[in-house]
N, C-alpha and C positions, 0 to 999 in steps of 0.2 A: 653419820653413824659410824662409830669405831668398830673394829673387827670383832672385839670381844662381845660387844652388845649385839652385833649382828648374829654371831654364832649362838648366843644365849637365846635370842628370839627364834632363830631357826630351829634349834633342837626342841624348844618349848612348844612351838606350834606343831612340829612334826609329831611329837609324843601326844599332844592334846588331840590332834586330828585322828590319830590311831585309837585313842581311848573313846572319843566321841562316836567313832564308827562302830566299834565292837560293843560299846555300852548302849548304843542307840539313844543318843541325847535328843533326837528329833531332827526332822529334815532341815529346817532353817538353820539351826545351830550347827549341824554337821556340815552343811553347805558353806556357811560363812567361815568356819574354822578351816575346812579343807581348802577353800579358795585362798584364804590368807596364807596357809601353809605352803601352797604350791607357788605363790608369788615369791616367798622367801627361798624356797627350794630352787625355783627357776633363777633367782638372783644369784644363789650359790653356784648353780650350774654355769651361769654367765661369767662369774668371777674366775671359776676354775678354768673355763675355756679360754678366757682372756690371758690367764697366766701361762697356759700351755702354748697359746698363740705367740707369746713373747719369744719362745724358743723356735717356733716354726716359721716365722715370717708373716707378712701381712696377708698375702693371697691365701696361703694355706691356713693361716690363723682365722681369716674371715670365713673360710669354708668350714673349719672346725666349729667356729662359733655358731654358724647357721645350722650345722648338722646337729650339734648337741643342744642348741636352742630349740630345735624342732623335736627333740626327744620327748619333751612333755606332751606336745600335740600328737605325736605318733602313738605314744603309749596310751593316751586318753582315747584316741580314735580306735585303737585295736580293741580296747575293752568295750567301746560302743558297738563295734562290728560284731563282737562276740554276743552282745545282747540283741543284735538284729536291728539296732537303731540307725538304719542306713541314711534316712533323711537328715538326721542330726550330724552324721559323719560328713556327708557332702556339704552341709551348711558350715561345719567347722573347717573343712578344706577351703571353702569360699572365704570364710572369715579370716583364715590364716593368710591367704593370698592378699586380700584387700587390706588386712591389718598391717602386714609388713610393707606393702607398697605405699599405703596412705598414712597410717598412724606412726609406724616405726620410722620410715624414711622421712615423713613430714616433720616429726618431732626433732629428729636428728638435724635436718636441714634448717629448721626454724631456730633451734637453740644454738647450733653452730654458727648460723648466719648472724645472730644477734651479737656474738662475740667477735666474729671475723666478717668483714664486709663482703668478701667473695671467697668461696672455697672451690678448689679445682680437683678433678680426678681424671683418670685416663679416659679419653674420648672414645678410643677403640673398644675398650671394655664396655662402655655405655652403649655403643652401637650393637655389639654382640648380645648384650643383655636384653636390649629392646627386641632383637630378632627372636630370641628364645621366648620372651614374654608373649609375642604374637603367636609363636608355635603353640604355646600353652592354650591360648584362646581358641585356636583352630582345633586342637586335639580334644578340647572339652566341648566345643560347640558343634562340630560335625556329627558326632554320634547322636546328639540330642535331636538334630534336624532329621537325620535319616531314620532313626528308630521311631520318632513320633509321626513322621509323615508317611513312612512306608509300612507302618504297623507290623514291625518285626515280631516274630514269635519269641518266646522266652529263650529258646535255644540259640537263635540268631543273635539276640541281644547280648546274651552271656558270651557268645563266641566273639562278637565285635568288641565287647568291653575288655575281655582278657587279651585279645590280639593287640588292641591299642595300648593297653597297659604294658605289655611286653615291648612294644615299639618305643614308647616314651622312656622306659628304663634304659634301653639301648641308646637313645638320643642323649640322655643325661650322662651316661658313662662316656660317650664320645665327646661331650662338652668338657668333662673333667680332664680327659686326655689332651684335648685341644688347649684348654686354658692352664692346666697345671704342668704339662710336659712339652708338647711341640711348640706352643706359642707363649709360654709363660713370660719370656722377656719382653715381648711386645705388649702384653697386657698388664705388666707390672705398673704400680702406681708411680708416676713420675716425681711426685712430691716426697715420697718416702722410699728410700732404697735400703735402709738397714732394718733387719728383722726386729731389733729390740727398741727402735724409735728413740734410743738414748735414755731409756728409763729402766729402773730396776723392777723386776717382776715381784708379784706379791709373795710367791712361794718358790721353793726350789723345783727343778724339773720333776723329780720323783714325787714330791708332795702334791704338785699340780695334777699329775696323772692320777694319783690315788684319790684326790678330792673329786676329780672329774668322774671317776667310776662310782664313788660314793654318792655324788649328787644325782647321777643317773638312776641308781638303785632307789634312792629316796623318792625321786620323781615317779618311778613306777608304782610305789606303794601309795603315795598321796593321790596320784591320778585315779587309781582304782577306787579309793575312798570317795573322791569327788564324783566320779561317774555314778556310783551307787545312789547318790542323792538327786541326780538330775531329773529323773522321771517324776518323782514326787514333787520336786521343786517347781518344775514347769506346770504341772497340773494344779498345784496349790495357788500359784499366782496368775494362771491363765496365759502364760507366755507361750509363743509358738516355738517349736523345735528349731525352726530356721533362725529365729532371733538368738536363742540360747546358743546354738551351735556357731553361728556366724559372728557373734559379738562377745558374749560372756566367756565361752570356752576359748575363743581366739585371743581375747585380751589377756586372760590368765596364762594361756600357753605361750604367748609372745613375750612374757616378762623378761626372759633371759636375753633375747635379741634386743628388746627395747632398751634395757638398761645399758647393755654393752655398746650398742650403736650410738646412743646419745652421748655416753661418756667419751667415746672416740671422736665424735664430731666436735665436741667442745674442746678437744685437744688439737683441733685443726687436722684431724685424720679422717676427712670426709670420704676418702677413697675406701677405707676400711669399713666405715659406716654404711656406705652404699653396697659394698660387697656383702655385708651381713643382711641388710634389709631386702635388697633385690635378689641376692643369692638364695636367701631363705624362701622367698616366694617361688622362685624357679624350682627349688628343691621340692617344695610342697606339690607343685603342679606336675613336675616331670618325674618325680621319684616316689614321694610319700603316697600320693593318691593312687598311682598304679600298684604300689606294694599293698595297699589296703584292699584293692580289688582282688589281688592274688591271695591275700590272707583270708578274705571272706570265702573264697572258693575252697580253701583248706578247712574252713569251719562247716562246709557243707551247703552253704547258700550264697551264691555269687552276688555281690553288690554290683549293679550296673553302673556305667559311666555317664548316665543321663542326668544332667543337672537341669534345674528348673530355669525358665526364662529370666526370672529376676536374679538368680545366682549368676547366670552367664552375663547378664547385663552389668551387674556389679563388678565382675572380674574384668570385662571389656573396658568399662569406664576407668577403672583403676589403672589398667595397663596403658590406656591411651594418655592419661594425664601424667603418669610416671615417665612414660617414654618422651612426652613433650618437654618435660622439665629437665630430664637427665641427658638429652641427646647432645648438648653442647659441651658436656664435661665440666660445667660450672654451676654453682648453686648460690642462692642468697636466701635471707630469712623470709622474704615474701613468697617465694616458691614453696617453702615449707608450710606457710600458712594456707596456701591454696590446697595443698594435699590434705591437710587436716580438715578444712572446710568441706571438701568432697566426702571425707570419711564421716563427718557429722551428718551430712545430708543422707548418706546411705544408711547410717545408724537409725535415724528417725524413721526412714521408710521401712526398714526391716522390722522395727519395733511395732509398727502399725499393721503388719501382716497378720 
């Protein structure tokens, strides 16, 4: 799809989504148009971020791509928190983590592996990412065990949730300092040392930043329009909030990371693709989820950090296989297929909930 056609469809769907929302076209039509619009908006966000990343270098570029790629999910989740749909929020957090680790990383490794027999990335970065993913499982699992078995009061539950949220944010900030400042040379991708990868960017630096801001604003609007349809949509089709949050919202919200990571993997830049997919999952678990807990407290009703056993199991399984596949710093197409197979298994299981 050429750039002119992409922008035409982007603007058309954005305007149509707004019209359908305010003119009340009906739940199904509004949901379909808003979902299609957010896919294109997320794609626009991904393109803008990739262009900015051209000037920033691979590590910082991957971080920016993960951060702005998560903007759609964060904005959607904030609107859900405001509506008090905490179960759907936690399901969307679960879906974002497993979606990035299994679907985004899996598709990147699969399609990149079909083009290149074996792709390599920094082994030390893979090791640190694995440790952080295990930290995420511990941080989300421990509160659920203690709160459910010790029958904490609401006050204790809220206190534990807010405290852990603060600790996770500090842990994430320390990781950024470690990976971007004190040890950035050690964690740099060995295969790619130049920030521009020898390619011309899509847009100038100024235009890239402007488009990045514009895409984020568009994401905020379309996210609110999409969220307004979710309750009616789930009720009409008898879908559980867990499935909608973990898969529908997560797939739509992951569009930016998905497109960018796959494109980079197919250019033999698997290090950048891993940075986007795994980095995005870590950001969701260690930063976005804690921020949502703090935001919910500002809205007057604190969302606890207690995830259901099936959500914790899905996250743990995703972390386990992603760690197993990425620990040696090499990937091939078969490993990508394994990740996608696990994602399909989880998807069917969640659908039947």
